[in-house]
C-alpha positions in Angstrom: 16.0 -2.7 20.4 15.6 1.1 20.9 15.3 3.7 23.6 16.2 1.3 26.7 19.0 3.1 28.4 17.1 6.6 28.1 13.8 5.1 29.3 15.6 3.4 32.4 17.3 6.7 33.3 14.3 8.9 32.8 11.7 6.4 34.2 9.6 6.9 31.0 6.1 5.5 31.1 3.7 6.6 28.4 0.8 4.4 29.6 1.0 6.4 33.0 1.1 9.7 31.4 4.9 10.0 32.1 6.2 10.3 28.6 9.6 11.7 28.3 11.1 14.3 25.6 14.4 15.2 24.2 14.6 18.6 22.8 11.0 18.7 22.9 10.3 15.4 21.1 9.2 12.1 22.8 11.9 9.4 22.0 10.8 6.1 20.9 11.4 2.8 22.9 10.4 -0.5 21.3 11.7 -4.0 20.4 11.6 -5.6 17.1 12.5 -8.9 15.4 12.0 -10.2 12.0 12.9 -13.7 10.6 13.1 -15.0 7.0 13.0 -18.6 6.2 13.6 -20.2 2.8 13.4 -23.3 1.0 14.5 -24.2 -2.4 14.2 -27.4 -4.4 15.5 -28.3 -7.9 13.2 -30.7 -9.8 15.4 -30.9 -13.0 17.9 -28.6 -14.8 14.9 -26.5 -16.1 12.4 -26.5 -13.0 12.6 -25.6 -9.4 10.6 -24.5 -6.6 11.0 -21.6 -4.4 9.4 -20.7 -0.9 9.7 -18.1 1.9 8.2 -17.4 5.3 8.6 -13.9 6.8 7.6 -13.6 10.4 8.1 -10.3 12.4 6.8 -8.4 15.5 7.6 -5.0 16.8 6.4 -4.0 20.5 6.4 -0.6 21.7 6.5 -0.1 25.6 8.1 2.4 28.2 8.0 5.9 26.3 6.0 4.7 23.5 2.7 3.2 22.7 3.3 3.1 18.9 6.1 2.0 16.7 7.8 4.7 14.5 6.2 4.6 11.2 9.5 4.0 9.6 10.0 0.9 11.7 6.8 -0.8 11.1 6.1 -3.7 8.6 4.6 -3.4 5.2 3.3 -5.8 2.7 2.3 -5.9 -1.0 4.4 -4.9 -4.0 6.7 -6.9 -6.4 8.7 -8.5 -3.7 6.0 -9.2 -1.3 2.2 -10.1 -1.7 2.0 -9.3 -5.5 -1.8 -9.2 -6.0 -1.8 -5.9 -3.9 0.1 -2.9 -4.6 3.0 -1.9 -2.2 1.7 -0.5 1.0 -2.0 -0.8 0.3 -2.7 -4.0 2.4 -3.8 -4.1 6.0 -3.6 -3.9 9.1 -5.9 -6.7 9.8 -9.3 -6.5 8.2 -9.3 -2.6 7.8 -10.4 -1.4 4.5 -8.1 1.2 2.9 -10.9 2.2 0.4 -12.5 4.0 3.3 -9.9 6.6 3.4 -10.3 9.8 1.3 -9.6 9.4 -2.5 -6.6 12.0 -2.1 -4.9 10.0 0.7 -1.7 8.1 -0.3 -2.3 4.5 0.6 0.7 3.9 3.1 -0.6 1.1 5.4 1.6 -0.4 8.1 1.4 -2.7 11.1 3.5 -3.9 14.1 3.2 -7.5 13.3 4.0 -9.2 9.9 3.2 -12.8 8.4 3.9 -13.4 4.9 4.3 -16.8 3.1 5.3 -17.0 -0.7 5.7 -20.1 -2.9 6.9 -20.1 -6.7 7.2 -22.8 -9.2 9.8 -21.6 -11.8 10.6 -23.3 -15.2 12.9 -22.5 -18.3 11.4 -22.2 -21.6 14.2 -21.2 -23.9 17.7 -20.0 -23.1 17.1 -16.6 -21.3 13.2 -17.0 -21.0 12.0 -18.2 -17.9 8.3 -18.6 -16.7 6.8 -18.9 -13.2 3.4 -19.5 -11.3 3.1 -18.2 -7.7 1.0 -17.9 -4.6 1.5 -15.0 -2.0 -0.2 -14.9 1.2 0.0 -12.7 4.3 -0.9 -9.4 6.3 0.0 -7.0 8.9 -1.4 -6.2 12.2 -1.5 -3.6 14.9 -0.6 -4.4 18.6 -2.7 -1.7 19.8 -6.1 -0.4 18.6 -6.2 2.5 16.3 -9.6 4.3 16.0 -8.7 5.6 12.6 -8.1 2.0 11.3 -10.8 -0.4 12.8 -10.2 -4.1 12.4 -6.3 -3.4 12.4 -5.6 -4.9 15.8 -4.1 -8.5 16.1 -6.6 -11.1 17.6 -7.2 -14.7 17.6 -9.1 -14.3 14.2 -6.0 -13.3 12.4 -6.0 -16.3 10.2 -9.4 -15.1 8.6 -7.7 -11.9 7.7 -5.0 -13.3 5.6 -4.6 -12.0 2.0 -4.0 -14.5 -0.8 -2.9 -13.7 -4.4 -1.8 -15.7 -7.3 -0.4 -15.1 -10.9 2.3 -15.9 -13.4 5.3 -14.4 -14.2 7.8 -14.0 -17.1 11.6 -13.6 -16.4 14.2 -12.5 -18.9 17.6 -13.9 -17.8 20.3 -12.0 -19.3 22.7 -13.3 -16.8 24.0 -9.9 -15.5 20.3 -8.8 -15.4 17.1 -10.5 -14.7 14.0 -8.6 -15.9 10.8 -9.8 -14.1 7.3 -9.3 -15.2 4.7 -10.7 -12.8 0.8 -10.5 -13.4 -1.2 -11.2 -10.2 -4.7 -11.1 -8.9 -6.1 -11.3 -5.3 -8.0 -14.6 -4.7 -8.7 -13.7 -0.9 -9.4 -10.2 0.3 -9.2 -9.5 4.2 -11.3 -6.2 4.0 -14.3 -7.9 2.3 -17.2 -9.2 4.6 -16.6 -12.4 6.5 -17.6 -15.4 4.3 -17.2 -13.5 1.2 -13.3 -12.8 1.2 -12.6 -15.6 -1.2 -13.0 -14.1 -4.6 -13.3 -17.1 -7.2 -17.0 -16.2 -8.0 -16.1 -12.9 -8.9 -13.3 -13.6 -11.4 -14.3 -12.3 -14.9 -11.4 -11.8 -17.2 -13.8 -10.6 -20.1 -14.9 -7.6 -17.9 -12.5 -4.6 -18.5 -13.6 -3.2 -15.1 -12.8 -6.3 -13.2 -9.3 -6.6 -15.0 -8.6 -2.9 -13.9 -9.2 -3.3 -10.5 -7.8 -6.9 -9.9 -5.0 -7.7 -12.3 -1.8 -6.0 -10.9 1.4 -6.0 -13.2 4.6 -6.0 -11.3 7.9 -4.8 -13.0 11.0 -5.4 -11.3 14.7 -6.6 -11.5 16.0 -9.8 -9.8 13.8 -12.6 -8.4 11.5 -11.8 -5.4 13.2 -14.3 -3.2 
């Protein structure tokens, strides 16, 4: 929680045009919580299953109508939904492709829901492989005219992004080098009824591969 004592002392209320400032800058007032639940199951000496659920919400009030950018949630990337590059997904059904090409994708939200599942197996000594599925998104609490479709609503399940892929892990004991190749199989900013992408998969098309196959290179396991 942030800004509560200052907000109480100053009587700050941004929604009633009573936003207060400190040294000429409005202070932030919000509450934030995030939980991470994990489950692991070992099938044998060489195979196991790992899963994770992340849920979080940040709520602005008092002196703030929005959460500071650095305190919002992000998804995508090598330790999140691997079929989407870091911070390029969300919020909600907002399409980041609508932004100008010179804009650096950096999408964020006030609500986060993410689920990851991964089957891991050892092939030979230090060589491990994995098959995984990631799903989730972020949403806004308040509407943003610059990001239509980003507000959390009762239709949030229809805005869940899904990605799947395979991975190669080189386990050198002191260092694990991870290579994950993923592709989106459900894209929330496509038109409703056309968000599943199974009918678009075409590994033989170089343009499709360039737009849909995402290689993640990282150190250590994602969870």
